[in-house]
Biopython code that builds the backbone (N, CA, C, O; Angstrom):
import numpy as np
from Bio.PDB.StructureBuilder import StructureBuilder

atoms = [
    (1, "MET", "N", (-49.280, -85.427, 47.853)),
    (1, "MET", "CA", (-49.998, -84.617, 49.068)),
    (1, "MET", "C", (-49.215, -83.582, 49.521)),
    (1, "MET", "O", (-49.672, -82.792, 50.347)),
    (2, "ASN", "N", (-48.087, -83.478, 49.090)),
    (2, "ASN", "CA", (-47.366, -82.335, 49.501)),
    (2, "ASN", "C", (-47.754, -81.010, 48.458)),
    (2, "ASN", "O", (-47.605, -79.840, 48.811)),
    (3, "VAL", "N", (-48.201, -81.364, 47.307)),
    (3, "VAL", "CA", (-48.742, -80.342, 46.318)),
    (3, "VAL", "C", (-49.829, -79.899, 46.876)),
    (3, "VAL", "O", (-49.866, -78.671, 46.953)),
    (4, "ILE", "N", (-50.882, -80.554, 47.365)),
    (4, "ILE", "CA", (-52.083, -80.236, 48.003)),
    (4, "ILE", "C", (-51.929, -79.400, 49.283)),
    (4, "ILE", "O", (-52.535, -78.344, 49.463)),
    (5, "SER", "N", (-51.138, -79.911, 50.093)),
    (5, "SER", "CA", (-50.677, -78.864, 51.255)),
    (5, "SER", "C", (-50.082, -77.580, 50.863)),
    (5, "SER", "O", (-50.439, -76.599, 51.515)),
    (6, "ALA", "N", (-49.241, -77.416, 49.915)),
    (6, "ALA", "CA", (-48.932, -76.298, 49.528)),
    (6, "ALA", "C", (-49.984, -75.350, 48.788)),
    (6, "ALA", "O", (-50.084, -74.130, 48.926)),
    (7, "VAL", "N", (-50.742, -76.185, 47.976)),
    (7, "VAL", "CA", (-51.855, -75.280, 47.571)),
    (7, "VAL", "C", (-52.864, -74.583, 48.672)),
    (7, "VAL", "O", (-53.366, -73.467, 48.543)),
    (8, "ILE", "N", (-53.041, -75.423, 49.710)),
    (8, "ILE", "CA", (-53.981, -74.981, 50.693)),
    (8, "ILE", "C", (-53.322, -73.764, 51.427)),
    (8, "ILE", "O", (-53.900, -72.731, 51.768)),
    (9, "LEU", "N", (-52.165, -74.042, 51.584)),
    (9, "LEU", "CA", (-51.397, -72.965, 52.605)),
    (9, "LEU", "C", (-51.014, -71.596, 51.560)),
    (9, "LEU", "O", (-50.570, -70.545, 52.021)),
    (10, "CYS", "N", (-51.226, -71.781, 50.341)),
    (10, "CYS", "CA", (-51.098, -70.518, 49.509)),
    (10, "CYS", "C", (-52.212, -69.700, 49.420)),
    (10, "CYS", "O", (-52.221, -68.471, 49.499)),
    (11, "VAL", "N", (-53.395, -70.639, 49.207)),
    (11, "VAL", "CA", (-54.513, -69.919, 49.454)),
    (11, "VAL", "C", (-54.934, -69.541, 50.762)),
    (11, "VAL", "O", (-55.863, -68.733, 50.747)),
    (12, "LEU", "N", (-54.467, -69.933, 52.056)),
    (12, "LEU", "CA", (-54.710, -69.207, 53.090)),
    (12, "LEU", "C", (-54.111, -68.098, 53.235)),
    (12, "LEU", "O", (-54.595, -67.052, 53.668)),
    (13, "ALA", "N", (-52.714, -68.354, 52.767)),
    (13, "ALA", "CA", (-51.671, -66.996, 53.076)),
    (13, "ALA", "C", (-52.387, -65.962, 52.348)),
    (13, "ALA", "O", (-52.551, -64.914, 52.974)),
    (14, "VAL", "N", (-52.857, -66.021, 51.149)),
    (14, "VAL", "CA", (-53.523, -65.082, 50.500)),
    (14, "VAL", "C", (-54.758, -64.418, 50.997)),
    (14, "VAL", "O", (-55.030, -63.228, 50.835)),
    (15, "VAL", "N", (-55.514, -65.345, 51.649)),
    (15, "VAL", "CA", (-56.652, -65.006, 52.157)),
    (15, "VAL", "C", (-56.295, -64.018, 53.620)),
    (15, "VAL", "O", (-56.885, -62.961, 53.846)),
    (16, "GLY", "N", (-55.454, -64.475, 54.329)),
    (16, "GLY", "CA", (-55.097, -63.931, 55.566)),
    (16, "GLY", "C", (-54.155, -62.362, 55.324)),
    (16, "GLY", "O", (-54.252, -61.417, 56.107)),
    (17, "ALA", "N", (-53.282, -62.357, 54.107)),
    (17, "ALA", "CA", (-52.530, -61.155, 53.616)),
    (17, "ALA", "C", (-53.985, -60.201, 53.234)),
    (17, "ALA", "O", (-53.978, -59.071, 53.723)),
    (18, "CYS", "N", (-54.963, -60.506, 52.572)),
    (18, "CYS", "CA", (-55.896, -59.708, 52.288)),
    (18, "CYS", "C", (-56.758, -59.227, 53.489)),
    (18, "CYS", "O", (-57.209, -58.081, 53.462)),
    (19, "ALA", "N", (-57.017, -60.080, 54.578)),
    (19, "ALA", "CA", (-57.611, -59.457, 55.882)),
    (19, "ALA", "C", (-56.813, -58.396, 56.401)),
    (19, "ALA", "O", (-57.335, -57.324, 56.706)),
    (20, "VAL", "N", (-55.351, -58.644, 56.551)),
    (20, "VAL", "CA", (-54.679, -57.669, 57.073)),
    (20, "VAL", "C", (-54.475, -56.304, 56.288)),
    (20, "VAL", "O", (-54.349, -55.208, 56.835)),
    (21, "ILE", "N", (-54.463, -56.542, 54.908)),
    (21, "ILE", "CA", (-54.527, -55.472, 54.207)),
    (21, "ILE", "C", (-55.780, -54.684, 54.592)),
    (21, "ILE", "O", (-55.711, -53.519, 54.983)),
    (22, "LYS", "N", (-56.954, -55.372, 54.467)),
    (22, "LYS", "CA", (-58.203, -54.538, 54.674)),
    (22, "LYS", "C", (-58.526, -53.846, 55.916)),
    (22, "LYS", "O", (-59.258, -52.869, 56.070)),
    (23, "GLU", "N", (-57.765, -54.608, 56.903)),
    (23, "GLU", "CA", (-57.880, -53.821, 58.620)),
    (23, "GLU", "C", (-57.201, -52.534, 58.546)),
    (23, "GLU", "O", (-57.717, -51.482, 58.922)),
    (24, "ILE", "N", (-55.723, -52.667, 57.921)),
    (24, "ILE", "CA", (-54.937, -51.737, 57.934)),
    (24, "ILE", "C", (-55.432, -50.543, 57.333)),
    (24, "ILE", "O", (-55.485, -49.513, 58.005)),
    (25, "SER", "N", (-55.898, -50.570, 55.826)),
    (25, "SER", "CA", (-56.761, -49.778, 55.080)),
    (25, "SER", "C", (-57.961, -48.903, 55.816)),
    (25, "SER", "O", (-58.186, -47.693, 55.772)),
    (26, "LEU", "N", (-58.726, -50.103, 56.594)),
    (26, "LEU", "CA", (-59.962, -49.352, 57.318)),
    (26, "LEU", "C", (-59.352, -48.376, 58.577)),
    (26, "LEU", "O", (-59.977, -47.394, 58.976)),
    (27, "ARG", "N", (-58.415, -48.673, 58.979)),
    (27, "ARG", "CA", (-57.874, -48.027, 60.247)),
    (27, "ARG", "C", (-57.581, -46.639, 59.986)),
    (27, "ARG", "O", (-57.854, -45.584, 60.559)),
    (28, "LEU", "N", (-56.752, -47.055, 58.637)),
    (28, "LEU", "CA", (-56.018, -45.597, 57.999)),
    (28, "LEU", "C", (-56.786, -44.516, 57.779)),
    (28, "LEU", "O", (-56.459, -43.369, 58.084)),
    (29, "PHE", "N", (-57.959, -44.883, 57.178)),
    (29, "PHE", "CA", (-58.967, -43.823, 56.285)),
    (29, "PHE", "C", (-60.002, -43.846, 57.006)),
    (29, "PHE", "O", (-61.033, -43.522, 56.415)),
    (30, "ARG", "N", (-60.113, -44.156, 58.248)),
    (30, "ARG", "CA", (-61.424, -43.994, 59.143)),
    (30, "ARG", "C", (-61.248, -42.582, 59.477)),
    (30, "ARG", "O", (-60.127, -42.109, 59.669)),
    (31, "ILE", "N", (-62.267, -41.930, 59.549)),
    (31, "ILE", "CA", (-62.387, -40.307, 59.837)),
    (31, "ILE", "C", (-62.250, -40.448, 61.227)),
    (31, "ILE", "O", (-62.713, -41.473, 61.727)),
    (32, "LYS", "N", (-61.639, -39.519, 62.035)),
    (32, "LYS", "CA", (-61.201, -39.295, 63.595)),
    (32, "LYS", "C", (-62.114, -38.582, 64.160)),
    (32, "LYS", "O", (-62.413, -38.932, 65.301)),
    (33, "ALA", "N", (-62.808, -37.433, 63.599)),
    (33, "ALA", "CA", (-63.892, -36.607, 64.239)),
    (33, "ALA", "C", (-65.161, -37.617, 64.387)),
    (33, "ALA", "O", (-65.380, -38.782, 64.056)),
    (34, "ASP", "N", (-65.937, -36.519, 65.095)),
    (34, "ASP", "CA", (-67.397, -37.133, 65.449)),
    (34, "ASP", "C", (-67.960, -37.564, 63.836)),
    (34, "ASP", "O", (-67.574, -37.209, 62.722)),
    (35, "CYS", "N", (-68.816, -38.295, 64.192)),
    (35, "CYS", "CA", (-69.700, -38.800, 63.090)),
    (35, "CYS", "C", (-70.160, -37.770, 61.825)),
    (35, "CYS", "O", (-71.003, -36.897, 62.032)),
    (36, "SER", "N", (-69.674, -37.908, 60.796)),
    (36, "SER", "CA", (-69.981, -37.223, 59.796)),
    (36, "SER", "C", (-71.329, -37.628, 59.146)),
    (36, "SER", "O", (-72.183, -36.788, 58.859)),
    (37, "VAL", "N", (-71.479, -38.972, 58.925)),
    (37, "VAL", "CA", (-72.486, -40.045, 58.504)),
    (37, "VAL", "C", (-72.960, -40.716, 59.532)),
    (37, "VAL", "O", (-72.071, -41.466, 59.934)),
    (38, "MET", "N", (-73.983, -40.825, 60.197)),
    (38, "MET", "CA", (-74.772, -41.978, 60.968)),
    (38, "MET", "C", (-75.505, -42.683, 60.690)),
    (38, "MET", "O", (-76.386, -42.301, 59.919)),
    (39, "LEU", "N", (-75.514, -44.187, 61.219)),
    (39, "LEU", "CA", (-76.469, -45.209, 60.759)),
    (39, "LEU", "C", (-77.258, -45.171, 62.017)),
    (39, "LEU", "O", (-76.795, -45.564, 63.088)),
    (40, "ILE", "N", (-78.615, -44.629, 61.855)),
    (40, "ILE", "CA", (-79.511, -44.684, 63.065)),
    (40, "ILE", "C", (-80.413, -45.945, 63.151)),
    (40, "ILE", "O", (-81.212, -46.209, 62.252)),
    (41, "THR", "N", (-80.288, -46.589, 64.075)),
    (41, "THR", "CA", (-80.986, -47.758, 64.374)),
    (41, "THR", "C", (-82.031, -47.603, 65.396)),
    (41, "THR", "O", (-81.698, -47.634, 66.581)),
    (42, "PRO", "N", (-83.278, -47.436, 65.056)),
    (42, "PRO", "CA", (-84.335, -47.291, 66.342)),
    (42, "PRO", "C", (-84.664, -48.629, 66.760)),
    (42, "PRO", "O", (-84.827, -49.574, 65.988)),
    (43, "VAL", "N", (-84.766, -48.678, 68.189)),
    (43, "VAL", "CA", (-84.844, -49.751, 68.842)),
    (43, "VAL", "C", (-86.323, -49.726, 70.034)),
    (43, "VAL", "O", (-86.374, -48.960, 70.996)),
    (44, "ASP", "N", (-86.894, -50.253, 69.848)),
    (44, "ASP", "CA", (-88.312, -50.276, 70.668)),
    (44, "ASP", "C", (-88.581, -51.324, 71.509)),
    (44, "ASP", "O", (-89.299, -51.045, 72.469)),
    (45, "SER", "N", (-88.112, -52.716, 71.385)),
    (45, "SER", "CA", (-88.215, -54.117, 72.129)),
    (45, "SER", "C", (-86.824, -54.710, 72.542)),
    (45, "SER", "O", (-85.750, -54.421, 72.013)),
    (46, "ALA", "N", (-86.987, -55.428, 73.386)),
    (46, "ALA", "CA", (-85.910, -56.043, 73.990)),
    (46, "ALA", "C", (-85.728, -57.612, 72.924)),
    (46, "ALA", "O", (-84.739, -58.345, 72.943)),
    (47, "GLU", "N", (-86.774, -57.777, 72.202)),
    (47, "GLU", "CA", (-86.403, -59.510, 71.456)),
    (47, "GLU", "C", (-85.555, -58.972, 70.348)),
    (47, "GLU", "O", (-84.958, -59.855, 69.732)),
    (48, "ASP", "N", (-85.363, -57.825, 69.964)),
    (48, "ASP", "CA", (-84.781, -58.004, 68.543)),
    (48, "ASP", "C", (-83.582, -56.651, 68.839)),
    (48, "ASP", "O", (-82.877, -56.251, 67.913)),
    (49, "ALA", "N", (-83.500, -56.113, 70.103)),
    (49, "ALA", "CA", (-82.206, -55.059, 70.296)),
    (49, "ALA", "C", (-81.077, -55.568, 69.905)),
    (49, "ALA", "O", (-80.406, -55.151, 68.961)),
    (50, "GLU", "N", (-80.782, -56.634, 70.723)),
    (50, "GLU", "CA", (-79.137, -57.042, 70.544)),
    (50, "GLU", "C", (-78.884, -57.480, 69.073)),
    (50, "GLU", "O", (-77.731, -57.303, 68.682)),
    (51, "LEU", "N", (-79.853, -58.077, 68.106)),
    (51, "LEU", "CA", (-79.644, -58.270, 67.038)),
    (51, "LEU", "C", (-79.452, -57.310, 66.162)),
    (51, "LEU", "O", (-78.531, -57.333, 65.346)),
    (52, "VAL", "N", (-80.329, -56.360, 66.260)),
    (52, "VAL", "CA", (-80.564, -55.269, 65.389)),
    (52, "VAL", "C", (-78.990, -54.329, 65.664)),
    (52, "VAL", "O", (-78.344, -53.867, 64.724)),
    (53, "LEU", "N", (-78.670, -54.217, 66.803)),
    (53, "LEU", "CA", (-77.510, -53.231, 67.206)),
    (53, "LEU", "C", (-76.064, -54.216, 66.664)),
    (53, "LEU", "O", (-75.106, -53.650, 66.139)),
    (54, "ARG", "N", (-76.087, -55.385, 66.833)),
    (54, "ARG", "CA", (-74.865, -56.176, 66.395)),
    (54, "ARG", "C", (-74.791, -56.430, 65.034)),
    (54, "ARG", "O", (-73.721, -56.701, 64.490)),
    (55, "SER", "N", (-76.145, -56.343, 64.275)),
    (55, "SER", "CA", (-75.926, -56.208, 62.835)),
    (55, "SER", "C", (-75.640, -54.657, 62.215)),
    (55, "SER", "O", (-75.206, -54.532, 61.070)),
    (56, "ALA", "N", (-75.884, -53.649, 62.958)),
    (56, "ALA", "CA", (-75.230, -52.438, 62.646)),
    (56, "ALA", "C", (-73.743, -52.334, 63.039)),
    (56, "ALA", "O", (-72.948, -51.638, 62.408)),
    (57, "ALA", "N", (-73.415, -53.072, 64.127)),
    (57, "ALA", "CA", (-72.132, -52.857, 64.064)),
    (57, "ALA", "C", (-71.226, -53.617, 63.316)),
    (57, "ALA", "O", (-70.063, -53.245, 63.152)),
    (58, "ALA", "N", (-71.763, -54.859, 62.760)),
    (58, "ALA", "CA", (-71.116, -55.535, 61.839)),
    (58, "ALA", "C", (-70.840, -54.830, 60.206)),
    (58, "ALA", "O", (-69.830, -54.870, 59.503)),
    (59, "ARG", "N", (-72.025, -54.270, 59.995)),
    (59, "ARG", "CA", (-72.181, -53.371, 58.845)),
    (59, "ARG", "C", (-71.012, -51.940, 58.858)),
    (59, "ARG", "O", (-70.544, -51.416, 57.847)),
    (60, "LEU", "N", (-70.795, -51.621, 59.982)),
    (60, "LEU", "CA", (-69.760, -50.490, 60.051)),
    (60, "LEU", "C", (-68.441, -51.138, 60.402)),
    (60, "LEU", "O", (-67.466, -50.432, 60.148)),
    (61, "LYS", "N", (-68.211, -52.225, 60.885)),
    (61, "LYS", "CA", (-66.977, -52.872, 60.896)),
    (61, "LYS", "C", (-66.316, -53.459, 59.656)),
    (61, "LYS", "O", (-65.142, -53.427, 59.286)),
    (62, "TRP", "N", (-67.304, -53.952, 59.171)),
    (62, "TRP", "CA", (-66.790, -54.619, 57.668)),
    (62, "TRP", "C", (-66.953, -53.604, 56.535)),
    (62, "TRP", "O", (-66.676, -54.031, 55.413)),
    (63, "GLY", "N", (-67.369, -52.292, 56.641)),
    (63, "GLY", "CA", (-67.293, -51.602, 55.720)),
    (63, "GLY", "C", (-68.339, -51.466, 54.647)),
    (63, "GLY", "O", (-68.136, -51.018, 53.518)),
    (64, "ARG", "N", (-69.517, -51.918, 55.144)),
    (64, "ARG", "CA", (-70.693, -52.252, 54.149)),
    (64, "ARG", "C", (-71.590, -51.034, 54.312)),
    (64, "ARG", "O", (-72.719, -51.039, 53.820)),
    (65, "SER", "N", (-71.084, -49.908, 55.043)),
    (65, "SER", "CA", (-72.155, -48.980, 55.232)),
    (65, "SER", "C", (-71.258, -47.384, 55.176)),
    (65, "SER", "O", (-70.191, -47.207, 55.764)),
    (66, "ARG", "N", (-71.846, -46.509, 54.479)),
    (66, "ARG", "CA", (-71.029, -45.164, 54.201)),
    (66, "ARG", "C", (-70.788, -44.463, 55.530)),
    (66, "ARG", "O", (-69.999, -43.525, 55.641)),
    (67, "ALA", "N", (-71.696, -45.096, 56.800)),
    (67, "ALA", "CA", (-71.681, -44.379, 57.883)),
    (67, "ALA", "C", (-70.304, -44.534, 58.737)),
    (67, "ALA", "O", (-69.448, -45.382, 58.483)),
    (68, "ASP", "N", (-70.230, -43.635, 59.733)),
    (68, "ASP", "CA", (-68.926, -43.693, 60.720)),
    (68, "ASP", "C", (-69.150, -44.052, 61.975)),
    (68, "ASP", "O", (-68.263, -44.555, 62.664)),
    (69, "CYS", "N", (-70.483, -43.808, 62.450)),
    (69, "CYS", "CA", (-70.886, -44.698, 63.449)),
    (69, "CYS", "C", (-72.374, -44.723, 63.675)),
    (69, "CYS", "O", (-73.107, -43.915, 63.105)),
    (70, "ALA", "N", (-72.785, -45.557, 64.427)),
    (70, "ALA", "CA", (-74.213, -45.974, 64.629)),
    (70, "ALA", "C", (-74.980, -45.361, 65.880)),
    (70, "ALA", "O", (-74.361, -45.341, 66.943)),
    (71, "VAL", "N", (-76.234, -44.878, 65.846)),
    (71, "VAL", "CA", (-76.931, -44.599, 67.026)),
    (71, "VAL", "C", (-77.887, -45.323, 67.139)),
    (71, "VAL", "O", (-78.678, -45.638, 66.250)),
    (72, "CYS", "N", (-77.889, -45.694, 68.423)),
    (72, "CYS", "CA", (-79.245, -46.639, 68.897)),
    (72, "CYS", "C", (-80.369, -45.668, 69.476)),
    (72, "CYS", "O", (-80.289, -45.084, 70.556)),
    (73, "LEU", "N", (-81.355, -45.600, 68.639)),
    (73, "LEU", "CA", (-82.064, -44.533, 68.909)),
    (73, "LEU", "C", (-83.270, -45.087, 69.972)),
    (73, "LEU", "O", (-84.062, -45.941, 69.576)),
    (74, "ASP", "N", (-83.343, -44.589, 71.228)),
    (74, "ASP", "CA", (-84.078, -44.932, 72.229)),
    (74, "ASP", "C", (-85.683, -44.513, 71.686)),
    (74, "ASP", "O", (-85.961, -43.347, 71.406)),
    (75, "CYS", "N", (-86.628, -45.574, 71.589)),
    (75, "CYS", "CA", (-87.841, -45.270, 71.092)),
    (75, "CYS", "C", (-88.822, -45.595, 72.338)),
    (75, "CYS", "O", (-89.770, -46.373, 72.227)),
    (76, "ASP", "N", (-88.574, -45.082, 73.244)),
    (76, "ASP", "CA", (-89.316, -45.493, 74.553)),
    (76, "ASP", "C", (-89.038, -46.904, 74.777)),
    (76, "ASP", "O", (-89.827, -47.775, 74.410)),
    (77, "ILE", "N", (-87.763, -47.197, 75.464)),
    (77, "ILE", "CA", (-87.519, -48.518, 75.601)),
    (77, "ILE", "C", (-87.830, -48.802, 77.387)),
    (77, "ILE", "O", (-87.836, -47.901, 78.225)),
    (78, "ASP", "N", (-88.055, -50.165, 77.650)),
    (78, "ASP", "CA", (-87.988, -50.380, 79.238)),
    (78, "ASP", "C", (-86.420, -50.711, 79.695)),
    (78, "ASP", "O", (-85.405, -50.785, 79.001)),
    (79, "GLU", "N", (-86.573, -50.849, 80.848)),
    (79, "GLU", "CA", (-85.227, -51.068, 81.299)),
    (79, "GLU", "C", (-84.654, -52.211, 81.093)),
    (79, "GLU", "O", (-83.441, -52.140, 81.288)),
    (80, "LYS", "N", (-85.068, -53.368, 80.739)),
    (80, "LYS", "CA", (-84.256, -54.455, 80.305)),
    (80, "LYS", "C", (-83.812, -54.109, 78.995)),
    (80, "LYS", "O", (-82.670, -54.458, 78.698)),
    (81, "THR", "N", (-84.508, -53.476, 78.135)),
    (81, "THR", "CA", (-83.939, -53.232, 76.581)),
    (81, "THR", "C", (-82.947, -52.244, 76.937)),
    (81, "THR", "O", (-81.900, -52.427, 76.315)),
    (82, "ARG", "N", (-82.922, -51.262, 77.724)),
    (82, "ARG", "CA", (-81.628, -50.208, 78.005)),
    (82, "ARG", "C", (-80.547, -50.603, 78.097)),
    (82, "ARG", "O", (-79.536, -50.236, 77.498)),
    (83, "LYS", "N", (-80.759, -51.812, 79.273)),
    (83, "LYS", "CA", (-79.335, -52.431, 79.562)),
    (83, "LYS", "C", (-78.688, -53.286, 78.528)),
    (83, "LYS", "O", (-77.462, -53.328, 78.436)),
    (84, "ILE", "N", (-79.635, -54.109, 77.588)),
    (84, "ILE", "CA", (-79.102, -54.524, 76.589)),
    (84, "ILE", "C", (-78.386, -53.678, 75.584)),
    (84, "ILE", "O", (-77.411, -54.104, 74.965)),
    (85, "CYS", "N", (-78.917, -52.380, 75.414)),
    (85, "CYS", "CA", (-78.374, -51.698, 74.642)),
    (85, "CYS", "C", (-77.386, -51.096, 74.988)),
    (85, "CYS", "O", (-76.502, -50.751, 74.204)),
    (86, "GLU", "N", (-77.381, -50.858, 76.309)),
    (86, "GLU", "CA", (-75.805, -50.154, 77.072)),
    (86, "GLU", "C", (-74.693, -51.049, 76.892)),
    (86, "GLU", "O", (-73.576, -50.672, 76.539)),
    (87, "THR", "N", (-75.057, -52.402, 77.172)),
    (87, "THR", "CA", (-74.089, -53.424, 77.134)),
    (87, "THR", "C", (-73.267, -53.456, 75.572)),
    (87, "THR", "O", (-72.051, -53.464, 75.379)),
    (88, "VAL", "N", (-74.315, -53.470, 74.620)),
    (88, "VAL", "CA", (-73.613, -53.776, 73.173)),
    (88, "VAL", "C", (-73.208, -52.451, 72.964)),
    (88, "VAL", "O", (-72.232, -52.506, 72.216)),
    (89, "CYS", "N", (-73.457, -51.326, 73.240)),
    (89, "CYS", "CA", (-72.759, -50.237, 72.926)),
    (89, "CYS", "C", (-71.478, -49.747, 73.921)),
    (89, "CYS", "O", (-70.829, -48.748, 73.612)),
    (90, "ARG", "N", (-71.243, -50.331, 74.831)),
    (90, "ARG", "CA", (-69.897, -50.398, 75.408)),
    (90, "ARG", "C", (-68.936, -51.328, 74.813)),
    (90, "ARG", "O", (-67.719, -51.172, 74.907)),
    (91, "GLU", "N", (-69.606, -52.474, 74.088)),
    (91, "GLU", "CA", (-68.602, -53.469, 73.656)),
    (91, "GLU", "C", (-68.058, -52.722, 72.145)),
    (91, "GLU", "O", (-66.854, -52.761, 71.890)),
    (92, "TYR", "N", (-68.690, -52.284, 71.513)),
    (92, "TYR", "CA", (-68.319, -51.606, 70.235)),
    (92, "TYR", "C", (-68.476, -50.036, 70.612)),
    (92, "TYR", "O", (-69.456, -49.381, 70.968)),
    (93, "GLY", "N", (-67.090, -49.689, 70.389)),
    (93, "GLY", "CA", (-66.894, -48.076, 70.682)),
    (93, "GLY", "C", (-67.723, -47.047, 69.701)),
    (93, "GLY", "O", (-68.076, -45.952, 70.139)),
    (94, "PHE", "N", (-68.008, -47.440, 68.389)),
    (94, "PHE", "CA", (-68.723, -46.588, 67.665)),
    (94, "PHE", "C", (-70.067, -46.868, 67.643)),
    (94, "PHE", "O", (-70.680, -46.587, 66.613)),
    (95, "LEU", "N", (-70.706, -47.413, 68.656)),
    (95, "LEU", "CA", (-72.244, -47.308, 68.752)),
    (95, "LEU", "C", (-72.611, -46.550, 70.025)),
    (95, "LEU", "O", (-72.115, -46.705, 71.141)),
    (96, "ARG", "N", (-73.514, -45.753, 69.676)),
    (96, "ARG", "CA", (-74.109, -44.627, 70.780)),
    (96, "ARG", "C", (-75.555, -44.899, 71.280)),
    (96, "ARG", "O", (-76.401, -45.116, 70.413)),
    (97, "LEU", "N", (-75.982, -44.911, 72.772)),
    (97, "LEU", "CA", (-77.525, -44.728, 72.734)),
    (97, "LEU", "C", (-77.622, -43.423, 73.020)),
    (97, "LEU", "O", (-76.939, -42.784, 73.820)),
    (98, "MET", "N", (-78.707, -42.962, 72.170)),
    (98, "MET", "CA", (-79.221, -41.576, 72.298)),
    (98, "MET", "C", (-80.936, -41.677, 72.481)),
    (98, "MET", "O", (-81.636, -42.558, 71.982)),
    (99, "THR", "N", (-81.316, -40.771, 73.157)),
    (99, "THR", "CA", (-82.654, -40.491, 73.064)),
    (99, "THR", "C", (-83.229, -39.564, 71.921)),
    (99, "THR", "O", (-82.342, -38.912, 71.370)),
    (100, "LYS", "N", (-84.411, -39.367, 71.470)),
    (100, "LYS", "CA", (-84.748, -38.696, 70.526)),
    (100, "LYS", "C", (-84.544, -37.119, 70.661)),
    (100, "LYS", "O", (-84.521, -36.401, 69.661)),
    (101, "LYS", "N", (-84.406, -36.649, 71.886)),
    (101, "LYS", "CA", (-84.069, -35.311, 72.330)),
    (101, "LYS", "C", (-82.574, -34.762, 72.011)),
    (101, "LYS", "O", (-82.266, -33.682, 71.507)),
    (102, "GLU", "N", (-81.657, -35.919, 72.492)),
    (102, "GLU", "CA", (-80.142, -35.842, 72.320)),
    (102, "GLU", "C", (-79.994, -35.987, 70.816)),
    (102, "GLU", "O", (-79.173, -35.262, 70.254)),
    (103, "LEU", "N", (-80.685, -36.825, 70.133)),
    (103, "LEU", "CA", (-80.343, -36.972, 68.614)),
    (103, "LEU", "C", (-80.537, -35.520, 67.949)),
    (103, "LEU", "O", (-79.604, -34.978, 67.357)),
    (104, "LYS", "N", (-81.894, -34.879, 68.091)),
    (104, "LYS", "CA", (-82.154, -33.541, 67.615)),
    (104, "LYS", "C", (-81.003, -32.693, 67.983)),
    (104, "LYS", "O", (-80.500, -32.042, 67.067)),
    (105, "GLU", "N", (-80.465, -32.581, 69.250)),
    (105, "GLU", "CA", (-79.539, -31.622, 69.390)),
    (105, "GLU", "C", (-78.104, -31.991, 68.812)),
    (105, "GLU", "O", (-77.334, -31.050, 68.624)),
    (106, "GLU", "N", (-77.690, -33.252, 68.521)),
    (106, "GLU", "CA", (-76.438, -34.025, 67.836)),
    (106, "GLU", "C", (-76.763, -33.124, 66.299)),
    (106, "GLU", "O", (-75.891, -32.412, 65.802)),
    (107, "LEU", "N", (-77.951, -33.269, 65.759)),
    (107, "LEU", "CA", (-77.970, -32.789, 64.258)),
    (107, "LEU", "C", (-78.511, -31.462, 64.169)),
    (107, "LEU", "O", (-79.164, -31.082, 63.197)),
    (108, "HIS", "N", (-78.230, -30.701, 65.239)),
    (108, "HIS", "CA", (-78.887, -29.305, 65.442)),
    (108, "HIS", "C", (-80.081, -28.780, 64.742)),
    (108, "HIS", "O", (-80.121, -27.851, 63.935)),
    (109, "LEU", "N", (-81.203, -29.640, 65.249)),
    (109, "LEU", "CA", (-82.682, -29.100, 64.652)),
    (109, "LEU", "C", (-83.296, -28.835, 65.619)),
    (109, "LEU", "O", (-84.445, -28.404, 65.521)),
]
sb = StructureBuilder()
sb.init_structure("model")
sb.init_model(0)
sb.init_chain("A")
sb.init_seg("    ")
for serial, (resi, resn, name, xyz) in enumerate(atoms, 1):
    if name == "N":
        sb.init_residue(resn, " ", resi, " ")
    sb.init_atom(name, np.array(xyz, "f"), 0.0, 1.0, " ", f" {name:<3s}", serial, name[0])
structure = sb.get_structure()
């Protein structure tokens, strides 16, 4: 029984150490300036707005995207959808809610 407990403890310790190293390396090598690569997520309905934004945030957080930040693009959304987007954007610091005009200005078009 002690052998099984020791093996489980070792496996969990290795997994925990890998997670800590990944977090430290992601924080060290993250670009501090404005976004050099953006993940643009168009939102037009309340049904999938939260799911789409949280999915984009997870991709950025876990390093599955080359982007530095995500933009929630306002595609003529209603007030309910805007509140959902603003709430999720406040929760994650690297998500921003922008209109099409603001995105054009950001991209210098």
